[in-house]
C-alpha positions as a LaTeX table, in Angstrom:
\begin{tabular}{lrrr}
\hline
Residue & $x$ (\AA) & $y$ (\AA) & $z$ (\AA) \\
\hline
Met1 & $-0.11$ & 0.00 & $-0.06$ \\
His2 & 1.41 & 3.47 & $-0.97$ \\
Glu3 & 1.48 & 6.12 & 1.43 \\
Leu4 & 0.14 & 9.59 & 0.15 \\
Ile5 & 1.37 & 12.69 & 1.73 \\
Ile6 & $-0.44$ & 15.84 & 0.76 \\
Glu7 & 2.07 & 18.81 & 0.83 \\
Pro8 & 2.62 & 22.29 & $-0.97$ \\
Gly9 & 3.76 & 21.78 & $-4.89$ \\
Arg10 & 3.29 & 17.83 & $-4.54$ \\
Thr11 & 0.57 & 17.67 & $-7.14$ \\
Glu12 & 2.37 & 19.49 & $-9.87$ \\
Lys13 & 5.81 & 17.78 & $-8.96$ \\
Asn14 & 4.54 & 14.30 & $-9.14$ \\
Tyr15 & 1.45 & 14.51 & $-11.21$ \\
Trp16 & 2.61 & 12.07 & $-14.22$ \\
Arg17 & 3.82 & 9.73 & $-11.52$ \\
Asp18 & 0.46 & 9.76 & $-9.89$ \\
Leu19 & $-1.24$ & 8.90 & $-13.14$ \\
Trp20 & 0.92 & 5.48 & $-13.24$ \\
Arg21 & 0.02 & 5.06 & $-9.32$ \\
Tyr22 & $-3.53$ & 5.40 & $-9.88$ \\
Arg23 & $-3.89$ & 3.00 & $-12.75$ \\
Glu24 & $-6.18$ & 0.60 & $-10.89$ \\
Leu25 & $-8.40$ & 3.53 & $-10.37$ \\
Phe26 & $-8.43$ & 4.25 & $-14.26$ \\
Leu27 & $-9.26$ & 0.76 & $-14.83$ \\
Ile28 & $-12.34$ & 0.59 & $-12.34$ \\
Leu29 & $-13.60$ & 3.73 & $-13.77$ \\
Ala30 & $-13.35$ & 2.51 & $-17.30$ \\
Trp31 & $-15.01$ & $-0.85$ & $-16.38$ \\
Arg32 & $-17.87$ & 0.77 & $-14.51$ \\
Asp33 & $-18.73$ & 3.02 & $-17.10$ \\
Leu34 & $-18.84$ & 0.44 & $-19.66$ \\
Ala35 & $-21.14$ & $-1.87$ & $-17.11$ \\
Val36 & $-23.54$ & 1.09 & $-16.62$ \\
Arg37 & $-23.78$ & 2.26 & $-20.23$ \\
Tyr38 & $-25.86$ & $-0.94$ & $-21.27$ \\
Lys39 & $-27.14$ & $-1.50$ & $-17.52$ \\
Gln40 & $-30.96$ & $-2.59$ & $-17.75$ \\
Thr41 & $-31.24$ & $-2.55$ & $-21.56$ \\
Ala42 & $-33.05$ & $-5.23$ & $-23.43$ \\
Val43 & $-30.38$ & $-5.81$ & $-25.86$ \\
Gly44 & $-27.40$ & $-4.85$ & $-24.05$ \\
Val45 & $-24.16$ & $-4.33$ & $-26.19$ \\
Val46 & $-26.09$ & $-5.08$ & $-29.21$ \\
Trp47 & $-26.90$ & $-1.11$ & $-29.21$ \\
Ala48 & $-23.19$ & $-0.86$ & $-30.22$ \\
Val49 & $-23.99$ & $-2.51$ & $-33.58$ \\
Val50 & $-27.66$ & $-1.46$ & $-33.95$ \\
Arg51 & $-26.67$ & 2.47 & $-34.02$ \\
Pro52 & $-23.79$ & 2.51 & $-36.56$ \\
Phe53 & $-25.55$ & $-0.07$ & $-38.89$ \\
Leu54 & $-28.91$ & 1.78 & $-38.99$ \\
Thr55 & $-27.04$ & 5.23 & $-39.60$ \\
Met56 & $-24.93$ & 3.33 & $-42.22$ \\
Leu57 & $-28.37$ & 2.29 & $-43.94$ \\
Ile58 & $-29.72$ & 5.74 & $-43.88$ \\
Leu59 & $-26.57$ & 7.37 & $-45.39$ \\
Thr60 & $-26.46$ & 4.72 & $-48.04$ \\
Val61 & $-29.72$ & 5.32 & $-49.09$ \\
Ile62 & $-29.55$ & 9.11 & $-49.22$ \\
Phe63 & $-26.16$ & 9.39 & $-50.72$ \\
Ser64 & $-26.12$ & 6.36 & $-53.27$ \\
Arg65 & $-29.87$ & 6.15 & $-54.38$ \\
Ile66 & $-30.94$ & 9.70 & $-54.10$ \\
Ala67 & $-28.06$ & 11.82 & $-54.43$ \\
Arg68 & $-26.40$ & 9.25 & $-57.00$ \\
Leu69 & $-23.03$ & 9.45 & $-55.87$ \\
Asn70 & $-20.48$ & 6.68 & $-56.57$ \\
Pro71 & $-17.92$ & 5.08 & $-54.43$ \\
Pro72 & $-14.24$ & 4.99 & $-55.69$ \\
Gly73 & $-13.54$ & 1.51 & $-57.59$ \\
Asp74 & $-15.57$ & $-1.27$ & $-57.16$ \\
Val75 & $-16.33$ & $-0.68$ & $-53.16$ \\
Pro76 & $-19.94$ & $-1.43$ & $-52.36$ \\
Tyr77 & $-21.44$ & 1.79 & $-51.06$ \\
Ala78 & $-22.45$ & 0.32 & $-47.77$ \\
Leu79 & $-18.68$ & $-0.86$ & $-47.10$ \\
Phe80 & $-17.62$ & 2.76 & $-48.19$ \\
Val81 & $-19.97$ & 4.54 & $-45.57$ \\
Met82 & $-19.32$ & 1.86 & $-42.89$ \\
Ala83 & $-15.54$ & 2.60 & $-43.21$ \\
Gly84 & $-16.22$ & 6.05 & $-42.46$ \\
Met85 & $-18.88$ & 5.39 & $-39.91$ \\
Leu86 & $-16.13$ & 3.61 & $-37.77$ \\
Pro87 & $-13.94$ & 6.18 & $-36.73$ \\
Trp88 & $-16.72$ & 8.83 & $-36.61$ \\
Gln89 & $-18.85$ & 6.67 & $-34.28$ \\
Phe90 & $-15.59$ & 6.16 & $-31.80$ \\
Phe91 & $-14.93$ & 10.22 & $-31.96$ \\
Ser92 & $-18.54$ & 11.17 & $-31.35$ \\
Thr93 & $-19.13$ & 8.66 & $-28.53$ \\
Ser94 & $-15.88$ & 9.75 & $-26.94$ \\
Leu95 & $-16.68$ & 13.38 & $-27.23$ \\
Ser96 & $-20.06$ & 12.80 & $-25.58$ \\
Glu97 & $-18.85$ & 10.48 & $-22.91$ \\
Ser98 & $-15.86$ & 12.44 & $-21.96$ \\
Ser99 & $-17.38$ & 15.89 & $-22.05$ \\
Asn100 & $-19.57$ & 14.97 & $-19.18$ \\
Ser101 & $-17.28$ & 12.52 & $-17.52$ \\
Leu102 & $-16.36$ & 15.20 & $-14.80$ \\
Ile103 & $-20.01$ & 16.18 & $-13.97$ \\
Gly104 & $-20.92$ & 12.29 & $-13.60$ \\
Asn105 & $-18.10$ & 11.86 & $-11.11$ \\
Ser106 & $-18.69$ & 15.07 & $-8.93$ \\
Asn107 & $-18.87$ & 13.29 & $-5.74$ \\
Leu108 & $-15.74$ & 11.59 & $-6.19$ \\
Ile109 & $-13.91$ & 14.49 & $-7.51$ \\
Ser110 & $-15.11$ & 16.72 & $-4.60$ \\
Lys111 & $-14.00$ & 14.12 & $-1.68$ \\
Val112 & $-10.86$ & 12.34 & $-3.11$ \\
Tyr113 & $-7.50$ & 13.04 & $-4.45$ \\
Phe114 & $-6.41$ & 11.71 & $-7.66$ \\
Pro115 & $-5.14$ & 12.86 & $-11.29$ \\
Arg116 & $-8.46$ & 14.39 & $-12.72$ \\
Leu117 & $-7.10$ & 13.30 & $-16.18$ \\
Ile118 & $-8.01$ & 9.62 & $-15.21$ \\
Val119 & $-11.63$ & 10.60 & $-15.76$ \\
Pro120 & $-11.86$ & 11.66 & $-19.30$ \\
Ala121 & $-9.22$ & 9.10 & $-20.48$ \\
Gly122 & $-11.34$ & 6.51 & $-18.95$ \\
Ser123 & $-14.29$ & 7.46 & $-20.87$ \\
Val124 & $-12.21$ & 7.44 & $-24.20$ \\
Ile125 & $-11.14$ & 3.99 & $-23.34$ \\
Thr126 & $-14.65$ & 2.85 & $-22.73$ \\
Ser127 & $-15.66$ & 4.30 & $-26.09$ \\
Phe128 & $-12.86$ & 2.18 & $-27.70$ \\
Val129 & $-14.93$ & $-0.94$ & $-26.80$ \\
Asp130 & $-17.70$ & 0.11 & $-28.85$ \\
Phe131 & $-15.23$ & 0.92 & $-31.55$ \\
Leu132 & $-13.80$ & $-2.71$ & $-31.61$ \\
Ile133 & $-17.34$ & $-4.08$ & $-31.67$ \\
Thr134 & $-18.23$ & $-1.80$ & $-34.83$ \\
Leu135 & $-15.05$ & $-3.25$ & $-36.39$ \\
Ala136 & $-16.16$ & $-6.77$ & $-36.03$ \\
Leu137 & $-19.49$ & $-5.57$ & $-37.80$ \\
Leu138 & $-17.47$ & $-4.16$ & $-40.59$ \\
Ala139 & $-15.39$ & $-7.46$ & $-40.63$ \\
Ala140 & $-18.73$ & $-9.35$ & $-41.12$ \\
Met141 & $-19.94$ & $-6.94$ & $-43.95$ \\
Met142 & $-16.61$ & $-7.63$ & $-45.89$ \\
Val143 & $-17.18$ & $-11.45$ & $-45.51$ \\
Trp144 & $-20.96$ & $-10.62$ & $-47.10$ \\
Phe145 & $-19.66$ & $-8.54$ & $-49.80$ \\
Arg146 & $-16.63$ & $-10.83$ & $-50.29$ \\
Phe147 & $-14.27$ & $-7.77$ & $-50.17$ \\
Ala148 & $-10.92$ & $-8.58$ & $-48.43$ \\
Pro149 & $-8.31$ & $-5.58$ & $-47.29$ \\
Asp150 & $-4.82$ & $-5.98$ & $-48.33$ \\
Trp151 & $-1.37$ & $-5.13$ & $-46.78$ \\
Arg152 & $-2.92$ & $-1.32$ & $-46.06$ \\
Met153 & $-4.78$ & $-3.12$ & $-43.21$ \\
Leu154 & $-1.50$ & $-2.90$ & $-41.31$ \\
Thr155 & $-1.36$ & 0.83 & $-41.15$ \\
Leu156 & $-5.03$ & 0.72 & $-39.43$ \\
Pro157 & $-3.39$ & 1.33 & $-35.82$ \\
Leu158 & $-1.92$ & 4.49 & $-36.98$ \\
Phe159 & $-4.99$ & 5.86 & $-37.96$ \\
Met160 & $-6.73$ & 4.53 & $-34.93$ \\
Ala161 & $-4.14$ & 6.38 & $-32.77$ \\
Leu162 & $-4.78$ & 9.48 & $-34.67$ \\
Ala163 & $-8.65$ & 8.97 & $-34.32$ \\
Phe164 & $-7.75$ & 8.52 & $-30.34$ \\
Gly165 & $-5.61$ & 11.63 & $-30.00$ \\
Ala166 & $-8.64$ & 13.75 & $-31.99$ \\
Ala167 & $-10.97$ & 12.40 & $-29.31$ \\
Phe168 & $-8.96$ & 12.75 & $-26.25$ \\
Gly169 & $-7.67$ & 16.46 & $-27.34$ \\
Ala170 & $-11.01$ & 17.62 & $-27.88$ \\
Gly171 & $-12.74$ & 15.62 & $-25.02$ \\
Leu172 & $-10.19$ & 17.53 & $-22.58$ \\
Trp173 & $-11.33$ & 20.90 & $-23.95$ \\
Leu174 & $-15.05$ & 20.07 & $-23.43$ \\
Cys175 & $-14.94$ & 18.33 & $-20.26$ \\
Ala176 & $-12.98$ & 21.07 & $-18.69$ \\
Leu177 & $-15.38$ & 23.90 & $-20.15$ \\
Asn178 & $-18.50$ & 21.74 & $-18.96$ \\
Val179 & $-17.49$ & 21.95 & $-15.41$ \\
Glu180 & $-17.26$ & 25.87 & $-15.60$ \\
Tyr181 & $-20.11$ & 26.67 & $-18.09$ \\
Arg182 & $-22.82$ & 23.97 & $-18.01$ \\
Asp183 & $-24.19$ & 25.46 & $-21.40$ \\
Phe184 & $-21.93$ & 23.07 & $-22.98$ \\
Arg185 & $-24.07$ & 20.10 & $-22.07$ \\
Tyr186 & $-26.59$ & 21.30 & $-24.46$ \\
Ile187 & $-24.08$ & 22.59 & $-27.19$ \\
Ile188 & $-22.18$ & 19.28 & $-27.29$ \\
Pro189 & $-25.11$ & 17.11 & $-28.81$ \\
Phe190 & $-25.62$ & 19.69 & $-31.44$ \\
Val191 & $-21.91$ & 19.71 & $-32.38$ \\
Val192 & $-22.06$ & 15.84 & $-32.42$ \\
Gln193 & $-25.14$ & 15.87 & $-34.83$ \\
Phe194 & $-23.71$ & 18.72 & $-37.13$ \\
Gly195 & $-20.22$ & 16.98 & $-37.12$ \\
Leu196 & $-21.68$ & 13.75 & $-38.80$ \\
Tyr197 & $-22.90$ & 16.03 & $-41.82$ \\
Val198 & $-19.90$ & 17.92 & $-42.23$ \\
Ser199 & $-17.42$ & 15.01 & $-41.97$ \\
Pro200 & $-16.92$ & 12.79 & $-45.06$ \\
Val201 & $-18.94$ & 9.80 & $-43.55$ \\
Gly202 & $-21.61$ & 9.10 & $-46.12$ \\
Phe203 & $-19.50$ & 10.66 & $-49.09$ \\
Gly204 & $-15.74$ & 10.83 & $-50.05$ \\
Ser205 & $-13.67$ & 13.97 & $-49.35$ \\
Gly206 & $-12.86$ & 13.87 & $-53.15$ \\
Gln207 & $-16.35$ & 15.16 & $-53.68$ \\
Val208 & $-15.34$ & 18.33 & $-52.18$ \\
Pro209 & $-14.19$ & 20.95 & $-54.71$ \\
Glu210 & $-10.30$ & 21.28 & $-54.82$ \\
Lys211 & $-10.08$ & 24.93 & $-53.76$ \\
Trp212 & $-12.01$ & 24.23 & $-50.65$ \\
Arg213 & $-10.51$ & 20.88 & $-49.75$ \\
Leu214 & $-7.51$ & 22.32 & $-47.66$ \\
Leu215 & $-10.04$ & 24.45 & $-45.80$ \\
Tyr216 & $-12.24$ & 21.47 & $-45.56$ \\
Ser217 & $-9.34$ & 19.56 & $-43.98$ \\
Leu218 & $-9.40$ & 21.81 & $-40.89$ \\
Asn219 & $-11.79$ & 19.08 & $-39.59$ \\
Pro220 & $-9.35$ & 16.70 & $-37.93$ \\
Met221 & $-11.83$ & 13.85 & $-38.80$ \\
Val222 & $-11.48$ & 14.22 & $-42.50$ \\
Gly223 & $-7.87$ & 12.95 & $-42.46$ \\
Val224 & $-8.80$ & 10.23 & $-40.06$ \\
Ile225 & $-11.98$ & 9.06 & $-42.03$ \\
Asp226 & $-9.74$ & 9.22 & $-45.44$ \\
Gly227 & $-6.98$ & 7.10 & $-43.69$ \\
Phe228 & $-9.53$ & 4.70 & $-42.37$ \\
Arg229 & $-11.07$ & 4.14 & $-45.89$ \\
Trp230 & $-7.52$ & 3.76 & $-47.52$ \\
Ala231 & $-6.41$ & 1.02 & $-45.09$ \\
Leu232 & $-9.51$ & $-0.77$ & $-44.95$ \\
Leu233 & $-10.65$ & $-0.57$ & $-48.70$ \\
Arg234 & $-7.42$ & $-1.73$ & $-50.57$ \\
Gly235 & $-6.39$ & 1.89 & $-51.32$ \\
Glu236 & $-9.50$ & 2.58 & $-53.44$ \\
Glu237 & $-9.98$ & 5.74 & $-51.63$ \\
Val238 & $-6.92$ & 7.89 & $-52.47$ \\
Leu239 & $-5.05$ & 9.25 & $-49.56$ \\
Trp240 & $-4.79$ & 12.96 & $-49.73$ \\
Trp241 & $-1.57$ & 13.85 & $-47.92$ \\
Pro242 & $-2.08$ & 17.57 & $-47.26$ \\
Gly243 & $-5.38$ & 16.70 & $-45.69$ \\
Leu244 & $-3.60$ & 14.04 & $-43.70$ \\
Leu245 & $-0.72$ & 16.07 & $-42.50$ \\
Thr246 & $-3.35$ & 18.83 & $-41.48$ \\
Ser247 & $-5.38$ & 16.53 & $-39.58$ \\
Leu248 & $-2.10$ & 15.20 & $-37.70$ \\
Ala249 & $-1.14$ & 18.78 & $-36.92$ \\
Leu250 & $-4.47$ & 19.82 & $-35.54$ \\
Thr251 & $-4.77$ & 16.57 & $-33.63$ \\
Leu252 & $-1.17$ & 17.25 & $-32.00$ \\
Val253 & $-2.50$ & 20.85 & $-31.30$ \\
Leu254 & $-5.57$ & 19.63 & $-29.83$ \\
Cys255 & $-3.95$ & 17.31 & $-27.35$ \\
Val256 & $-1.30$ & 19.69 & $-26.30$ \\
Ser257 & $-3.66$ & 22.67 & $-25.56$ \\
Gly258 & $-6.19$ & 20.16 & $-24.18$ \\
Ile259 & $-3.80$ & 18.84 & $-21.57$ \\
Trp260 & $-2.65$ & 22.26 & $-20.90$ \\
Tyr261 & $-6.05$ & 23.87 & $-20.55$ \\
Phe262 & $-7.14$ & 20.72 & $-18.29$ \\
Arg263 & $-4.35$ & 21.14 & $-15.98$ \\
Lys264 & $-4.86$ & 24.93 & $-15.73$ \\
Met265 & $-8.38$ & 24.36 & $-14.56$ \\
Glu266 & $-8.00$ & 21.05 & $-12.84$ \\
Lys267 & $-7.15$ & 22.90 & $-9.33$ \\
Thr268 & $-10.72$ & 24.69 & $-9.36$ \\
Phe269 & $-12.79$ & 21.62 & $-10.41$ \\
Ala270 & $-13.39$ & 20.48 & $-6.71$ \\
Asp271 & $-14.90$ & 23.86 & $-5.88$ \\
Val272 & $-16.72$ & 24.61 & $-9.11$ \\
Ile273 & $-18.41$ & 21.27 & $-9.76$ \\
\hline
\end{tabular}
């Protein structure tokens, strides 16, 4: 058992070491969030499959049947949409869960010392479980359509890390702001819903006019979604390097600035929450 000594300046000095010391709390909070999410639901974790599947069907009908858009190469449109839905579902769920994570743990935060960064990080990890379930659904669809990925599949962990960074950085900003300004609990669902339509989930980013494409890539999920499709769909979706590098730079800025702002506001959480 570790002995914890509260002294001036200790939090700043040993903060990152304390993150490792409290790793068990991190796992407990992540497991609790996962258990509570589907508690007393009729179908349980099946919701992690139903939601992206129904969204995929709707977007496929709208963009392939009504808008008459065509996927690149010989990729079935349903697979094209599902490959874009995979990172977006992870990002949107992580954003929603992490932004409310501090409010949901207000009793714990106001009474016990631990690095508060554990709370939003645990929410992102919990959303990663849904991501893996949706990935299994995509694999089943690939078997159904007899569409096998190639060597590019090996690069998928890199784009997964990019999606994780974007979700974590944005989540840190929003959860810190949500403690100070409770208006964000109403803004965040709108941002998530609006983001689905301004991100290339139901269509390819190649549909965006060339002169606007770099500006469009300021949405960090553009490069992430393009990367997922490139890795999963045998390169049929061309990887636009300026957009990917823009997403990488923005994700790095989100993570660094998110940690800075979170650490700056962390000392006030127990008083304000």
